[in-house]
PQR file of N, CA, C, O and H, with PARSE charges and radii, in Angstrom:
ATOM      1  N   MET A   1     -48.528  -4.455  38.939 -0.4000 1.5000
ATOM      2  CA  MET A   1     -47.210  -3.290  38.621 -0.0000 2.0000
ATOM      3  C   MET A   1     -47.982  -2.934  37.497  0.5500 1.7000
ATOM      4  O   MET A   1     -48.104  -3.459  36.390 -0.5500 1.4000
ATOM      5  N   ASP A   2     -48.750  -1.380  38.294 -0.4000 1.5000
ATOM      6  CA  ASP A   2     -48.295  -0.495  37.686 -0.0000 2.0000
ATOM      7  C   ASP A   2     -48.320  -0.221  35.920  0.5500 1.7000
ATOM      8  O   ASP A   2     -47.197   0.179  35.610 -0.5500 1.4000
ATOM      9  H   ASP A   2     -48.651  -0.953  39.193  0.4000 1.0000
ATOM     10  N   LYS A   3     -49.197  -0.304  34.730 -0.4000 1.5000
ATOM     11  CA  LYS A   3     -48.637   0.041  33.404 -0.0000 2.0000
ATOM     12  C   LYS A   3     -47.609   1.328  33.752  0.5500 1.7000
ATOM     13  O   LYS A   3     -46.423   1.030  33.896 -0.5500 1.4000
ATOM     14  H   LYS A   3     -50.109  -0.629  34.981  0.4000 1.0000
ATOM     15  N   LYS A   4     -47.962   2.629  33.884 -0.4000 1.5000
ATOM     16  CA  LYS A   4     -47.386   3.809  34.385 -0.0000 2.0000
ATOM     17  C   LYS A   4     -46.392   3.017  34.959  0.5500 1.7000
ATOM     18  O   LYS A   4     -46.121   2.327  33.976 -0.5500 1.4000
ATOM     19  H   LYS A   4     -48.925   2.871  33.767  0.4000 1.0000
ATOM     20  N   VAL A   5     -45.687   2.637  35.806 -0.4000 1.5000
ATOM     21  CA  VAL A   5     -44.392   2.255  36.422 -0.0000 2.0000
ATOM     22  C   VAL A   5     -43.863   1.753  35.557  0.5500 1.7000
ATOM     23  O   VAL A   5     -42.745   2.195  35.293 -0.5500 1.4000
ATOM     24  H   VAL A   5     -45.907   3.198  36.604  0.4000 1.0000
ATOM     25  N   ILE A   6     -44.399   0.611  34.719 -0.4000 1.5000
ATOM     26  CA  ILE A   6     -43.725  -0.250  33.761 -0.0000 2.0000
ATOM     27  C   ILE A   6     -42.778   0.692  32.424  0.5500 1.7000
ATOM     28  O   ILE A   6     -41.606   0.491  32.105 -0.5500 1.4000
ATOM     29  H   ILE A   6     -45.308   0.252  34.934  0.4000 1.0000
ATOM     30  N   GLN A   7     -43.638   1.620  31.892 -0.4000 1.5000
ATOM     31  CA  GLN A   7     -43.620   2.352  31.235 -0.0000 2.0000
ATOM     32  C   GLN A   7     -42.571   3.940  31.388  0.5500 1.7000
ATOM     33  O   GLN A   7     -42.133   4.682  30.509 -0.5500 1.4000
ATOM     34  H   GLN A   7     -44.590   1.783  32.151  0.4000 1.0000
ATOM     35  N   TYR A   8     -42.442   3.999  33.011 -0.4000 1.5000
ATOM     36  CA  TYR A   8     -41.554   5.022  33.233 -0.0000 2.0000
ATOM     37  C   TYR A   8     -40.323   4.026  33.339  0.5500 1.7000
ATOM     38  O   TYR A   8     -39.397   4.338  32.590 -0.5500 1.4000
ATOM     39  H   TYR A   8     -42.798   3.396  33.725  0.4000 1.0000
ATOM     40  N   THR A   9     -40.091   2.741  34.214 -0.4000 1.5000
ATOM     41  CA  THR A   9     -38.710   2.118  34.398 -0.0000 2.0000
ATOM     42  C   THR A   9     -38.400   1.555  33.332  0.5500 1.7000
ATOM     43  O   THR A   9     -37.244   1.156  33.467 -0.5500 1.4000
ATOM     44  H   THR A   9     -40.843   2.487  34.822  0.4000 1.0000
ATOM     45  N   VAL A  10     -38.973   1.175  31.873 -0.4000 1.5000
ATOM     46  CA  VAL A  10     -38.073   0.401  30.684 -0.0000 2.0000
ATOM     47  C   VAL A  10     -38.095   2.834  30.023  0.5500 1.7000
ATOM     48  O   VAL A  10     -37.386   3.014  29.033 -0.5500 1.4000
ATOM     49  H   VAL A  10     -39.912   1.499  31.763  0.4000 1.0000
ATOM     50  N   ALA A  11     -38.584   3.768  30.406 -0.4000 1.5000
ATOM     51  CA  ALA A  11     -37.622   4.719  29.259 -0.0000 2.0000
ATOM     52  C   ALA A  11     -36.172   4.969  30.727  0.5500 1.7000
ATOM     53  O   ALA A  11     -35.279   5.791  30.520 -0.5500 1.4000
ATOM     54  H   ALA A  11     -39.160   3.623  31.210  0.4000 1.0000
ATOM     55  N   CYS A  12     -36.192   4.404  31.641 -0.4000 1.5000
ATOM     56  CA  CYS A  12     -35.213   4.779  32.968 -0.0000 2.0000
ATOM     57  C   CYS A  12     -33.734   4.103  31.527  0.5500 1.7000
ATOM     58  O   CYS A  12     -32.877   4.649  30.831 -0.5500 1.4000
ATOM     59  H   CYS A  12     -36.917   3.737  31.809  0.4000 1.0000
ATOM     60  N   VAL A  13     -34.413   2.153  31.851 -0.4000 1.5000
ATOM     61  CA  VAL A  13     -33.622   1.583  31.387 -0.0000 2.0000
ATOM     62  C   VAL A  13     -32.410   2.169  30.089  0.5500 1.7000
ATOM     63  O   VAL A  13     -31.195   2.043  29.934 -0.5500 1.4000
ATOM     64  H   VAL A  13     -35.109   1.710  32.416  0.4000 1.0000
ATOM     65  N   SER A  14     -33.640   2.914  29.254 -0.4000 1.5000
ATOM     66  CA  SER A  14     -33.120   3.049  27.907 -0.0000 2.0000
ATOM     67  C   SER A  14     -32.453   4.839  28.198  0.5500 1.7000
ATOM     68  O   SER A  14     -31.854   5.407  27.284 -0.5500 1.4000
ATOM     69  H   SER A  14     -34.627   3.017  29.380  0.4000 1.0000
ATOM     70  N   GLU A  15     -32.622   5.354  29.222 -0.4000 1.5000
ATOM     71  CA  GLU A  15     -31.908   6.818  29.279 -0.0000 2.0000
ATOM     72  C   GLU A  15     -30.670   6.013  29.927  0.5500 1.7000
ATOM     73  O   GLU A  15     -29.715   5.666  29.232 -0.5500 1.4000
ATOM     74  H   GLU A  15     -33.109   4.893  29.964  0.4000 1.0000
ATOM     75  N   PHE A  16     -30.711   5.877  30.620 -0.4000 1.5000
ATOM     76  CA  PHE A  16     -29.232   5.280  31.722 -0.0000 2.0000
ATOM     77  C   PHE A  16     -28.715   4.394  30.820  0.5500 1.7000
ATOM     78  O   PHE A  16     -27.519   4.502  31.091 -0.5500 1.4000
ATOM     79  H   PHE A  16     -31.487   6.159  31.184  0.4000 1.0000
ATOM     80  N   ALA A  17     -28.814   3.169  29.467 -0.4000 1.5000
ATOM     81  CA  ALA A  17     -28.410   2.290  28.287 -0.0000 2.0000
ATOM     82  C   ALA A  17     -27.044   3.609  27.914  0.5500 1.7000
ATOM     83  O   ALA A  17     -25.870   3.724  28.266 -0.5500 1.4000
ATOM     84  H   ALA A  17     -29.786   3.081  29.246  0.4000 1.0000
ATOM     85  N   ALA A  18     -28.191   4.609  26.834 -0.4000 1.5000
ATOM     86  CA  ALA A  18     -27.702   5.848  26.345 -0.0000 2.0000
ATOM     87  C   ALA A  18     -26.525   6.534  27.199  0.5500 1.7000
ATOM     88  O   ALA A  18     -25.399   6.765  26.758 -0.5500 1.4000
ATOM     89  H   ALA A  18     -29.144   4.515  26.548  0.4000 1.0000
ATOM     90  N   SER A  19     -26.885   6.760  28.228 -0.4000 1.5000
ATOM     91  CA  SER A  19     -25.594   7.789  29.172 -0.0000 2.0000
ATOM     92  C   SER A  19     -24.672   7.003  29.217  0.5500 1.7000
ATOM     93  O   SER A  19     -23.605   7.615  29.151 -0.5500 1.4000
ATOM     94  H   SER A  19     -27.799   6.573  28.586  0.4000 1.0000
ATOM     95  N   LYS A  20     -24.527   5.783  29.309 -0.4000 1.5000
ATOM     96  CA  LYS A  20     -23.381   5.151  30.100 -0.0000 2.0000
ATOM     97  C   LYS A  20     -22.699   3.843  28.795  0.5500 1.7000
ATOM     98  O   LYS A  20     -21.863   2.976  29.047 -0.5500 1.4000
ATOM     99  H   LYS A  20     -25.393   5.286  29.363  0.4000 1.0000
ATOM    100  N   ASN A  21     -23.679   4.199  26.848 -0.4000 1.5000
ATOM    101  CA  ASN A  21     -22.990   3.727  26.198 -0.0000 2.0000
ATOM    102  C   ASN A  21     -23.051   2.129  26.691  0.5500 1.7000
ATOM    103  O   ASN A  21     -21.994   1.502  26.610 -0.5500 1.4000
ATOM    104  H   ASN A  21     -24.359   4.903  26.644  0.4000 1.0000
ATOM    105  N   LEU A  22     -23.989   1.584  27.093 -0.4000 1.5000
ATOM    106  CA  LEU A  22     -24.847   0.060  26.975 -0.0000 2.0000
ATOM    107  C   LEU A  22     -25.982  -0.325  26.032  0.5500 1.7000
ATOM    108  O   LEU A  22     -26.774   0.463  25.516 -0.5500 1.4000
ATOM    109  H   LEU A  22     -24.847   2.093  27.159  0.4000 1.0000
ATOM    110  N   THR A  23     -25.950  -1.607  25.886 -0.4000 1.5000
ATOM    111  CA  THR A  23     -27.713  -2.273  25.203 -0.0000 2.0000
ATOM    112  C   THR A  23     -28.363  -1.625  26.605  0.5500 1.7000
ATOM    113  O   THR A  23     -27.942  -1.320  27.721 -0.5500 1.4000
ATOM    114  H   THR A  23     -25.307  -2.247  26.306  0.4000 1.0000
ATOM    115  N   GLU A  24     -29.275  -1.606  26.092 -0.4000 1.5000
ATOM    116  CA  GLU A  24     -30.150  -1.729  26.973 -0.0000 2.0000
ATOM    117  C   GLU A  24     -30.481  -2.931  27.867  0.5500 1.7000
ATOM    118  O   GLU A  24     -30.998  -3.128  28.967 -0.5500 1.4000
ATOM    119  H   GLU A  24     -29.617  -1.854  25.186  0.4000 1.0000
ATOM    120  N   ARG A  25     -29.839  -3.764  26.691 -0.4000 1.5000
ATOM    121  CA  ARG A  25     -30.473  -5.329  28.240 -0.0000 2.0000
ATOM    122  C   ARG A  25     -28.790  -5.224  29.587  0.5500 1.7000
ATOM    123  O   ARG A  25     -28.524  -5.412  30.774 -0.5500 1.4000
ATOM    124  H   ARG A  25     -29.419  -3.604  25.797  0.4000 1.0000
ATOM    125  N   GLN A  26     -27.986  -4.706  27.994 -0.4000 1.5000
ATOM    126  CA  GLN A  26     -27.091  -4.849  29.199 -0.0000 2.0000
ATOM    127  C   GLN A  26     -27.544  -3.796  30.872  0.5500 1.7000
ATOM    128  O   GLN A  26     -27.667  -4.081  32.063 -0.5500 1.4000
ATOM    129  H   GLN A  26     -28.202  -4.553  27.030  0.4000 1.0000
ATOM    130  N   ALA A  27     -27.671  -2.430  29.964 -0.4000 1.5000
ATOM    131  CA  ALA A  27     -28.451  -2.187  31.631 -0.0000 2.0000
ATOM    132  C   ALA A  27     -29.332  -2.278  32.307  0.5500 1.7000
ATOM    133  O   ALA A  27     -29.389  -1.630  33.352 -0.5500 1.4000
ATOM    134  H   ALA A  27     -27.571  -2.199  28.997  0.4000 1.0000
ATOM    135  N   PHE A  28     -30.240  -3.066  31.940 -0.4000 1.5000
ATOM    136  CA  PHE A  28     -31.160  -4.016  32.437 -0.0000 2.0000
ATOM    137  C   PHE A  28     -30.896  -4.538  33.357  0.5500 1.7000
ATOM    138  O   PHE A  28     -31.303  -4.375  34.507 -0.5500 1.4000
ATOM    139  H   PHE A  28     -30.193  -3.592  31.091  0.4000 1.0000
ATOM    140  N   ASP A  29     -29.836  -5.551  32.740 -0.4000 1.5000
ATOM    141  CA  ASP A  29     -29.179  -6.674  34.094 -0.0000 2.0000
ATOM    142  C   ASP A  29     -28.293  -6.161  34.745  0.5500 1.7000
ATOM    143  O   ASP A  29     -28.171  -6.903  35.720 -0.5500 1.4000
ATOM    144  H   ASP A  29     -29.505  -5.683  31.806  0.4000 1.0000
ATOM    145  N   TYR A  30     -27.481  -5.233  34.843 -0.4000 1.5000
ATOM    146  CA  TYR A  30     -26.625  -3.676  35.619 -0.0000 2.0000
ATOM    147  C   TYR A  30     -27.783  -3.039  37.096  0.5500 1.7000
ATOM    148  O   TYR A  30     -27.725  -2.813  38.305 -0.5500 1.4000
ATOM    149  H   TYR A  30     -27.580  -4.631  34.051  0.4000 1.0000
ATOM    150  N   LEU A  31     -28.619  -2.994  36.100 -0.4000 1.5000
ATOM    151  CA  LEU A  31     -29.609  -1.801  37.389 -0.0000 2.0000
ATOM    152  C   LEU A  31     -30.079  -2.927  38.768  0.5500 1.7000
ATOM    153  O   LEU A  31     -30.101  -2.722  39.981 -0.5500 1.4000
ATOM    154  H   LEU A  31     -28.667  -3.178  35.118  0.4000 1.0000
ATOM    155  N   CYS A  32     -30.505  -4.463  37.745 -0.4000 1.5000
ATOM    156  CA  CYS A  32     -31.379  -5.172  38.374 -0.0000 2.0000
ATOM    157  C   CYS A  32     -30.193  -5.612  39.255  0.5500 1.7000
ATOM    158  O   CYS A  32     -30.249  -5.160  40.398 -0.5500 1.4000
ATOM    159  H   CYS A  32     -30.487  -4.629  36.760  0.4000 1.0000
ATOM    160  N   ASN A  33     -28.677  -6.727  38.857 -0.4000 1.5000
ATOM    161  CA  ASN A  33     -28.069  -6.761  39.657 -0.0000 2.0000
ATOM    162  C   ASN A  33     -27.143  -6.221  40.573  0.5500 1.7000
ATOM    163  O   ASN A  33     -26.206  -6.843  41.074 -0.5500 1.4000
ATOM    164  H   ASN A  33     -28.632  -7.093  37.928  0.4000 1.0000
ATOM    165  N   HIS A  34     -27.605  -4.367  40.892 -0.4000 1.5000
ATOM    166  CA  HIS A  34     -27.234  -3.238  43.017 -0.0000 2.0000
ATOM    167  C   HIS A  34     -27.952  -3.063  42.670  0.5500 1.7000
ATOM    168  O   HIS A  34     -27.887  -2.346  41.671 -0.5500 1.4000
ATOM    169  H   HIS A  34     -28.366  -3.862  40.486  0.4000 1.0000
ATOM    170  N   GLY A  35     -29.094  -3.447  43.048 -0.4000 1.5000
ATOM    171  CA  GLY A  35     -30.480  -2.762  43.476 -0.0000 2.0000
ATOM    172  C   GLY A  35     -30.721  -1.553  42.748  0.5500 1.7000
ATOM    173  O   GLY A  35     -31.337  -0.670  43.346 -0.5500 1.4000
ATOM    174  H   GLY A  35     -29.147  -4.029  43.859  0.4000 1.0000
ATOM    175  N   ALA A  36     -30.433  -1.392  41.831 -0.4000 1.5000
ATOM    176  CA  ALA A  36     -31.101  -0.147  41.323 -0.0000 2.0000
ATOM    177  C   ALA A  36     -32.563  -0.128  40.380  0.5500 1.7000
ATOM    178  O   ALA A  36     -32.879   0.823  39.665 -0.5500 1.4000
ATOM    179  H   ALA A  36     -29.932  -2.109  41.346  0.4000 1.0000
ATOM    180  N   MET A  37     -33.581  -1.714  40.584 -0.4000 1.5000
ATOM    181  CA  MET A  37     -34.259  -1.066  39.372 -0.0000 2.0000
ATOM    182  C   MET A  37     -35.608  -0.881  40.731  0.5500 1.7000
ATOM    183  O   MET A  37     -36.488  -0.074  41.035 -0.5500 1.4000
ATOM    184  H   MET A  37     -33.324  -2.487  41.164  0.4000 1.0000
ATOM    185  N   ASP A  38     -35.013  -2.291  41.259 -0.4000 1.5000
ATOM    186  CA  ASP A  38     -35.720  -2.026  42.919 -0.0000 2.0000
ATOM    187  C   ASP A  38     -35.952  -0.830  43.715  0.5500 1.7000
ATOM    188  O   ASP A  38     -36.960  -0.678  44.405 -0.5500 1.4000
ATOM    189  H   ASP A  38     -34.298  -2.946  41.013  0.4000 1.0000
ATOM    190  N   PHE A  39     -34.962   0.058  43.605 -0.4000 1.5000
ATOM    191  CA  PHE A  39     -34.871   1.319  43.974 -0.0000 2.0000
ATOM    192  C   PHE A  39     -36.059   1.946  43.264  0.5500 1.7000
ATOM    193  O   PHE A  39     -37.048   2.277  43.918 -0.5500 1.4000
ATOM    194  H   PHE A  39     -34.143  -0.066  43.044  0.4000 1.0000
ATOM    195  N   LEU A  40     -35.989   2.143  41.796 -0.4000 1.5000
ATOM    196  CA  LEU A  40     -36.801   2.723  40.774 -0.0000 2.0000
ATOM    197  C   LEU A  40     -37.813   2.663  41.246  0.5500 1.7000
ATOM    198  O   LEU A  40     -38.398   3.734  41.407 -0.5500 1.4000
ATOM    199  H   LEU A  40     -35.185   1.874  41.265  0.4000 1.0000
ATOM    200  N   VAL A  41     -38.368   1.624  41.607 -0.4000 1.5000
ATOM    201  CA  VAL A  41     -39.865   0.968  41.532 -0.0000 2.0000
ATOM    202  C   VAL A  41     -40.655   1.393  43.151  0.5500 1.7000
ATOM    203  O   VAL A  41     -41.786   1.858  43.293 -0.5500 1.4000
ATOM    204  H   VAL A  41     -37.893   0.754  41.476  0.4000 1.0000
ATOM    205  N   GLU A  42     -39.494   1.009  44.410 -0.4000 1.5000
ATOM    206  CA  GLU A  42     -39.972   1.556  45.143 -0.0000 2.0000
ATOM    207  C   GLU A  42     -40.116   3.369  45.820  0.5500 1.7000
ATOM    208  O   GLU A  42     -40.547   3.854  46.866 -0.5500 1.4000
ATOM    209  H   GLU A  42     -38.576   0.632  44.295  0.4000 1.0000
ATOM    210  N   PHE A  43     -39.429   3.980  44.424 -0.4000 1.5000
ATOM    211  CA  PHE A  43     -39.881   5.465  44.671 -0.0000 2.0000
ATOM    212  C   PHE A  43     -40.102   5.832  43.654  0.5500 1.7000
ATOM    213  O   PHE A  43     -39.504   6.869  43.367 -0.5500 1.4000
ATOM    214  H   PHE A  43     -39.079   3.586  43.575  0.4000 1.0000
ATOM    215  N   TYR A  44     -40.886   5.338  42.736 -0.4000 1.5000
ATOM    216  CA  TYR A  44     -41.359   6.410  41.197 -0.0000 2.0000
ATOM    217  C   TYR A  44     -41.420   6.978  41.765  0.5500 1.7000
ATOM    218  O   TYR A  44     -40.561   7.859  41.755 -0.5500 1.4000
ATOM    219  H   TYR A  44     -41.372   4.495  42.969  0.4000 1.0000
ATOM    220  N   ASP A  45     -42.676   7.023  42.977 -0.4000 1.5000
ATOM    221  CA  ASP A  45     -43.874   8.511  43.427 -0.0000 2.0000
ATOM    222  C   ASP A  45     -42.905   9.647  43.198  0.5500 1.7000
ATOM    223  O   ASP A  45     -43.110  10.839  42.969 -0.5500 1.4000
ATOM    224  H   ASP A  45     -43.374   6.306  42.985  0.4000 1.0000
ATOM    225  N   VAL A  46     -41.847   8.983  43.318 -0.4000 1.5000
ATOM    226  CA  VAL A  46     -40.589  10.772  43.453 -0.0000 2.0000
ATOM    227  C   VAL A  46     -39.648  11.131  43.050  0.5500 1.7000
ATOM    228  O   VAL A  46     -38.955  12.064  43.452 -0.5500 1.4000
ATOM    229  H   VAL A  46     -41.680   8.014  43.504  0.4000 1.0000
ATOM    230  N   GLU A  47     -39.417  10.134  41.815 -0.4000 1.5000
ATOM    231  CA  GLU A  47     -38.237   9.806  40.673 -0.0000 2.0000
ATOM    232  C   GLU A  47     -38.778  10.527  39.726  0.5500 1.7000
ATOM    233  O   GLU A  47     -38.169  11.455  39.195 -0.5500 1.4000
ATOM    234  H   GLU A  47     -39.980   9.376  41.487  0.4000 1.0000
ATOM    235  N   HIS A  48     -40.409  10.058  39.297 -0.4000 1.5000
ATOM    236  CA  HIS A  48     -40.808   9.939  38.012 -0.0000 2.0000
ATOM    237  C   HIS A  48     -41.583  11.818  37.953  0.5500 1.7000
ATOM    238  O   HIS A  48     -42.254  12.530  37.205 -0.5500 1.4000
ATOM    239  H   HIS A  48     -40.904   9.304  39.728  0.4000 1.0000
ATOM    240  N   THR A  49     -40.957  11.852  39.182 -0.4000 1.5000
ATOM    241  CA  THR A  49     -41.016  13.686  38.895 -0.0000 2.0000
ATOM    242  C   THR A  49     -39.985  14.574  38.685  0.5500 1.7000
ATOM    243  O   THR A  49     -40.068  15.799  38.595 -0.5500 1.4000
ATOM    244  H   THR A  49     -40.412  11.273  39.789  0.4000 1.0000
ATOM    245  N   LEU A  50     -38.681  13.642  38.589 -0.4000 1.5000
ATOM    246  CA  LEU A  50     -37.522  13.779  38.151 -0.0000 2.0000
ATOM    247  C   LEU A  50     -37.020  14.590  36.319  0.5500 1.7000
ATOM    248  O   LEU A  50     -37.757  14.740  35.344 -0.5500 1.4000
ATOM    249  H   LEU A  50     -38.614  12.646  38.663  0.4000 1.0000
ATOM    250  N   SER A  51     -36.351  14.751  36.387 -0.4000 1.5000
ATOM    251  CA  SER A  51     -36.057  14.861  34.969 -0.0000 2.0000
ATOM    252  C   SER A  51     -35.384  13.701  34.619  0.5500 1.7000
ATOM    253  O   SER A  51     -34.461  13.647  35.431 -0.5500 1.4000
ATOM    254  H   SER A  51     -35.752  14.629  37.179  0.4000 1.0000
ATOM    255  N   PHE A  52     -35.279  12.375  33.601 -0.4000 1.5000
ATOM    256  CA  PHE A  52     -34.105  11.758  33.554 -0.0000 2.0000
ATOM    257  C   PHE A  52     -32.538  11.819  33.834  0.5500 1.7000
ATOM    258  O   PHE A  52     -32.004  10.924  34.490 -0.5500 1.4000
ATOM    259  H   PHE A  52     -36.030  12.419  32.942  0.4000 1.0000
ATOM    260  N   ASP A  53     -32.037  12.561  33.481 -0.4000 1.5000
ATOM    261  CA  ASP A  53     -30.680  13.270  33.750 -0.0000 2.0000
ATOM    262  C   ASP A  53     -30.675  12.999  35.252  0.5500 1.7000
ATOM    263  O   ASP A  53     -29.609  12.523  35.641 -0.5500 1.4000
ATOM    264  H   ASP A  53     -32.471  13.288  32.948  0.4000 1.0000
ATOM    265  N   ASP A  54     -31.612  13.188  36.200 -0.4000 1.5000
ATOM    266  CA  ASP A  54     -31.762  13.807  37.266 -0.0000 2.0000
ATOM    267  C   ASP A  54     -31.913  11.556  37.630  0.5500 1.7000
ATOM    268  O   ASP A  54     -30.969  11.286  38.373 -0.5500 1.4000
ATOM    269  H   ASP A  54     -32.478  13.575  35.884  0.4000 1.0000
ATOM    270  N   ALA A  55     -32.427  10.734  37.428 -0.4000 1.5000
ATOM    271  CA  ALA A  55     -32.671   9.711  37.414 -0.0000 2.0000
ATOM    272  C   ALA A  55     -31.556   8.868  37.628  0.5500 1.7000
ATOM    273  O   ALA A  55     -31.107   8.250  38.593 -0.5500 1.4000
ATOM    274  H   ALA A  55     -33.194  10.954  36.824  0.4000 1.0000
ATOM    275  N   VAL A  56     -31.039   9.129  35.663 -0.4000 1.5000
ATOM    276  CA  VAL A  56     -29.910   8.324  35.526 -0.0000 2.0000
ATOM    277  C   VAL A  56     -29.254   8.443  36.569  0.5500 1.7000
ATOM    278  O   VAL A  56     -28.712   7.396  36.923 -0.5500 1.4000
ATOM    279  H   VAL A  56     -31.404   9.631  34.879  0.4000 1.0000
ATOM    280  N   ASN A  57     -29.004   9.757  37.532 -0.4000 1.5000
ATOM    281  CA  ASN A  57     -27.568   9.926  38.406 -0.0000 2.0000
ATOM    282  C   ASN A  57     -27.870   8.721  39.187  0.5500 1.7000
ATOM    283  O   ASN A  57     -27.097   7.771  39.310 -0.5500 1.4000
ATOM    284  H   ASN A  57     -29.445  10.607  37.245  0.4000 1.0000
ATOM    285  N   ASP A  58     -29.393   8.843  39.868 -0.4000 1.5000
ATOM    286  CA  ASP A  58     -29.777   8.478  40.887 -0.0000 2.0000
ATOM    287  C   ASP A  58     -29.247   6.897  40.186  0.5500 1.7000
ATOM    288  O   ASP A  58     -28.134   6.647  39.723 -0.5500 1.4000
ATOM    289  H   ASP A  58     -30.021   9.615  39.768  0.4000 1.0000
ATOM    290  N   LEU A  59     -29.937   6.363  40.246 -0.4000 1.5000
ATOM    291  CA  LEU A  59     -29.467   5.055  39.022 -0.0000 2.0000
ATOM    292  C   LEU A  59     -28.134   4.753  39.537  0.5500 1.7000
ATOM    293  O   LEU A  59     -27.741   3.711  40.062 -0.5500 1.4000
ATOM    294  H   LEU A  59     -30.841   6.566  40.621  0.4000 1.0000
ATOM    295  N   THR A  60     -27.382   6.045  39.254 -0.4000 1.5000
ATOM    296  CA  THR A  60     -25.821   5.638  38.491 -0.0000 2.0000
ATOM    297  C   THR A  60     -24.868   5.125  40.275  0.5500 1.7000
ATOM    298  O   THR A  60     -23.951   4.349  40.546 -0.5500 1.4000
ATOM    299  H   THR A  60     -27.700   6.891  38.827  0.4000 1.0000
ATOM    300  N   LEU A  61     -25.684   6.010  41.032 -0.4000 1.5000
ATOM    301  CA  LEU A  61     -25.312   6.458  42.839 -0.0000 2.0000
ATOM    302  C   LEU A  61     -25.498   4.947  43.381  0.5500 1.7000
ATOM    303  O   LEU A  61     -24.630   4.128  43.684 -0.5500 1.4000
ATOM    304  H   LEU A  61     -26.429   6.640  40.811  0.4000 1.0000
ATOM    305  N   VAL A  62     -26.935   4.836  43.406 -0.4000 1.5000
ATOM    306  CA  VAL A  62     -27.133   3.605  43.742 -0.0000 2.0000
ATOM    307  C   VAL A  62     -26.633   2.029  43.513  0.5500 1.7000
ATOM    308  O   VAL A  62     -26.579   1.071  44.284 -0.5500 1.4000
ATOM    309  H   VAL A  62     -27.640   5.501  43.160  0.4000 1.0000
ATOM    310  N   SER A  63     -26.422   2.130  42.641 -0.4000 1.5000
ATOM    311  CA  SER A  63     -25.467   1.048  41.479 -0.0000 2.0000
ATOM    312  C   SER A  63     -24.550   0.810  42.460  0.5500 1.7000
ATOM    313  O   SER A  63     -24.544  -0.183  43.188 -0.5500 1.4000
ATOM    314  H   SER A  63     -26.465   2.908  42.015  0.4000 1.0000
ATOM    315  N   GLN A  64     -23.585   1.936  42.489 -0.4000 1.5000
ATOM    316  CA  GLN A  64     -22.348   1.954  43.195 -0.0000 2.0000
ATOM    317  C   GLN A  64     -22.285   1.679  44.660  0.5500 1.7000
ATOM    318  O   GLN A  64     -21.353   1.012  45.110 -0.5500 1.4000
ATOM    319  H   GLN A  64     -23.590   2.743  41.898  0.4000 1.0000
ATOM    320  N   LYS A  65     -23.178   2.133  45.391 -0.4000 1.5000
ATOM    321  CA  LYS A  65     -23.364   2.040  46.512 -0.0000 2.0000
ATOM    322  C   LYS A  65     -24.078   0.236  46.910  0.5500 1.7000
ATOM    323  O   LYS A  65     -24.401  -0.219  48.007 -0.5500 1.4000
ATOM    324  H   LYS A  65     -23.935   2.675  45.025  0.4000 1.0000
ATOM    325  N   ASN A  66     -24.116  -0.322  45.749 -0.4000 1.5000
ATOM    326  CA  ASN A  66     -24.210  -1.950  45.689 -0.0000 2.0000
ATOM    327  C   ASN A  66     -23.486  -2.300  44.870  0.5500 1.7000
ATOM    328  O   ASN A  66     -23.914  -2.965  43.927 -0.5500 1.4000
ATOM    329  H   ASN A  66     -23.854   0.047  44.858  0.4000 1.0000
ATOM    330  N   GLY A  67     -21.942  -1.904  44.994 -0.4000 1.5000
ATOM    331  CA  GLY A  67     -21.036  -2.719  44.239 -0.0000 2.0000
ATOM    332  C   GLY A  67     -20.882  -2.594  42.958  0.5500 1.7000
ATOM    333  O   GLY A  67     -19.982  -3.077  42.271 -0.5500 1.4000
ATOM    334  H   GLY A  67     -21.595  -1.364  45.761  0.4000 1.0000
ATOM    335  N   GLY A  68     -21.657  -2.020  42.668 -0.4000 1.5000
ATOM    336  CA  GLY A  68     -21.637  -1.101  40.868 -0.0000 2.0000
ATOM    337  C   GLY A  68     -20.452  -0.456  40.471  0.5500 1.7000
ATOM    338  O   GLY A  68     -20.217   0.544  41.150 -0.5500 1.4000
ATOM    339  H   GLY A  68     -22.388  -1.628  43.226  0.4000 1.0000
ATOM    340  N   LYS A  69     -19.586  -0.717  39.543 -0.4000 1.5000
ATOM    341  CA  LYS A  69     -18.519   0.122  38.919 -0.0000 2.0000
ATOM    342  C   LYS A  69     -18.788   1.426  38.399  0.5500 1.7000
ATOM    343  O   LYS A  69     -17.951   2.295  38.642 -0.5500 1.4000
ATOM    344  H   LYS A  69     -19.777  -1.529  38.992  0.4000 1.0000
ATOM    345  N   ILE A  70     -19.813   1.730  37.721 -0.4000 1.5000
ATOM    346  CA  ILE A  70     -20.194   2.093  36.289 -0.0000 2.0000
ATOM    347  C   ILE A  70     -19.934   3.876  36.615  0.5500 1.7000
ATOM    348  O   ILE A  70     -19.986   4.018  37.837 -0.5500 1.4000
ATOM    349  H   ILE A  70     -20.493   1.024  37.524  0.4000 1.0000
ATOM    350  N   GLN A  71     -19.776   4.711  36.185 -0.4000 1.5000
ATOM    351  CA  GLN A  71     -19.524   6.199  36.742 -0.0000 2.0000
ATOM    352  C   GLN A  71     -20.588   6.536  36.513  0.5500 1.7000
ATOM    353  O   GLN A  71     -20.939   7.687  36.771 -0.5500 1.4000
ATOM    354  H   GLN A  71     -19.733   4.596  35.193  0.4000 1.0000
TER
END
């Protein structure tokens, strides 16, 4: 995996954790379990052009679509 993709996904997990009042580990596990990390890597080319707020929103929606309950 490209170093830029890794750095971006780490930043997104951190932003997601902060916005949802989770630890980074909790956020990472949640996003992995609900398909959002795969989404983030697959669509990196588009997602990294958006704001972190937009990325967090997308991660939330993808997770919810895959059974996640965090709003």
